C-alpha positions as CSV (number, residue, x, y, z in Angstrom):
1,M,113.5,12.1,-36.0
2,K,115.9,12.4,-33.1
3,L,116.3,9.1,-31.3
4,K,117.8,8.3,-28.0
5,I,119.3,4.8,-27.2
6,I,119.1,3.8,-23.6
7,T,121.1,0.6,-22.8
8,D,120.0,0.0,-19.2
9,C,116.7,-0.7,-17.5
10,S,116.3,2.1,-15.2
11,G,113.1,4.0,-15.6
12,V,111.5,1.6,-18.1
13,D,107.7,1.3,-17.9
14,W,107.3,-2.6,-18.0
15,R,103.6,-2.4,-18.7
16,T,104.6,-0.5,-22.0
17,I,106.9,-3.3,-22.9
18,A,104.2,-6.0,-22.5
19,D,101.7,-3.9,-24.3
20,S,104.0,-3.2,-27.0
21,L,104.8,-6.9,-27.7
22,K,101.1,-7.7,-27.5
23,K,100.4,-4.9,-30.0
24,V,102.9,-6.1,-32.4
25,G,101.7,-9.7,-32.1
26,M,104.7,-11.2,-30.3
27,A,104.8,-13.4,-27.0
28,Y,104.2,-11.2,-24.0
29,H,104.1,-11.9,-20.2
30,A,103.1,-9.8,-17.1
31,P,105.2,-6.7,-16.8
32,E,107.2,-8.1,-13.8
33,V,108.1,-11.0,-15.9
34,H,109.6,-8.7,-18.7
35,K,111.3,-6.8,-16.0
36,R,113.1,-9.7,-14.6
37,A,114.0,-11.0,-18.0
38,F,115.5,-7.7,-19.3
39,E,117.3,-7.1,-16.1
40,A,118.8,-10.6,-16.2
41,S,120.0,-10.1,-19.8
42,R,123.6,-9.2,-20.8
43,T,122.4,-6.6,-23.2
44,T,119.4,-4.4,-23.3
45,V,118.5,-1.7,-25.8
46,F,115.5,0.9,-25.7
47,V,115.0,3.5,-28.3
48,Y,113.1,6.6,-27.5
49,E,112.0,9.8,-29.4
50,E,111.7,12.3,-26.7
51,S,109.8,10.3,-23.8
52,Q,108.0,7.9,-26.1
53,L,109.4,4.4,-26.3
54,L,109.5,3.3,-30.1
55,G,111.1,-0.1,-29.9
56,F,113.4,-2.4,-27.8
57,G,115.4,-5.6,-27.7
58,R,117.6,-7.6,-25.6
59,A,120.2,-10.4,-25.8
60,I,121.5,-13.2,-23.4
61,S,125.1,-14.1,-24.0
62,D,128.3,-15.6,-22.4
63,G,130.0,-12.6,-23.7
64,E,132.8,-14.6,-25.2
65,Y,131.3,-16.5,-28.3
66,Q,127.6,-17.2,-28.2
67,G,124.6,-14.9,-27.9
68,A,120.9,-14.9,-28.5
69,I,118.6,-11.9,-29.3
70,Y,115.1,-11.8,-27.9
71,D,112.1,-9.5,-27.8
72,V,113.0,-7.2,-30.6
73,A,109.9,-5.0,-31.2
74,V,109.2,-1.8,-32.9
75,L,105.9,0.0,-32.6
76,P,103.8,-0.1,-35.7
77,E,104.0,3.8,-36.1
78,A,107.8,3.7,-35.9
79,Q,108.3,0.7,-38.3
80,G,110.3,1.4,-41.6
81,K,112.2,4.2,-40.0
82,G,115.5,2.5,-39.1
83,V,114.5,1.8,-35.5
84,G,114.6,-2.0,-35.7
85,K,118.1,-1.7,-37.5
86,L,119.3,0.6,-34.8
87,I,118.3,-1.8,-32.1
88,I,120.0,-4.8,-33.8
89,Q,123.1,-2.9,-34.4
90,A,123.3,-1.6,-30.8
91,I,122.9,-5.2,-29.6
92,L,125.6,-6.6,-32.1
93,D,128.0,-3.8,-31.1
94,Q,127.8,-5.0,-27.4
95,L,128.6,-8.6,-28.5
96,P,131.2,-8.1,-31.1
97,D,132.9,-11.6,-31.0
98,C,129.9,-13.6,-30.6
99,N,127.8,-15.8,-32.9
100,I,124.3,-14.6,-32.6
101,I,121.0,-16.4,-33.0
102,L,117.5,-15.0,-32.8
103,Y,113.8,-15.8,-33.3
104,A,112.3,-14.0,-36.0
105,T,108.4,-13.5,-36.2
106,P,107.1,-15.1,-39.2
107,G,107.1,-12.6,-42.1
108,K,109.9,-10.5,-40.6
109,E,112.8,-12.9,-41.9
110,G,113.6,-10.4,-44.8
111,F,114.3,-7.7,-42.4
112,Y,117.0,-9.8,-40.6
113,K,118.4,-11.0,-43.9
114,K,119.0,-7.5,-44.9
115,L,121.1,-7.1,-41.5
116,G,123.3,-10.2,-42.3
117,F,121.4,-12.9,-40.5
118,G,120.9,-16.3,-42.3
119,A,118.4,-19.1,-41.7
120,M,119.8,-22.0,-39.9
121,K,119.5,-25.6,-41.0
122,T,119.2,-26.8,-37.6
123,G,117.2,-25.2,-34.9
124,M,115.2,-26.9,-32.2
125,A,113.4,-25.8,-29.1
126,V,111.3,-27.0,-26.2
127,F,108.6,-24.6,-25.3
128,T,106.8,-24.3,-22.1
129,N,103.6,-23.5,-23.9
130,T,103.5,-25.6,-26.9
131,Q,100.1,-24.4,-28.1
132,A,101.1,-20.7,-28.1
133,M,104.5,-21.4,-30.0
134,K,102.8,-23.7,-32.6
135,K,103.1,-21.0,-35.4
136,F,106.9,-21.3,-34.9
137,T,107.2,-24.9,-35.2
138,E,106.8,-27.6,-37.9
């Protein structure tokens, strides 16, 4: 599998981003909302095989010591082939001196543990749609 990593948002089909997030069971929004979110992020990563998008992710950060990873998704047919690891590593490479936090989809924590992430003892959030995010809270 010959993979291409793109770290800018030019040429991205934002409907594909929304559809991919929905397909993998993650929170998703209208395509234009994802476009604004990714373009406002400090770091973006899109992984393609030829012209097919296989996965993506983004991070917000101050660029100095804090960062947060969001929207990491790999299409089901590409899972287990190293695409997710490639996305996370590309993001971490762009934020080398930052502490990084992330949301993990329930059941995917083991994947992130293999990449060096650990569970936090303190983590709290305020959600705009508490009902939709109920599965992530106590």
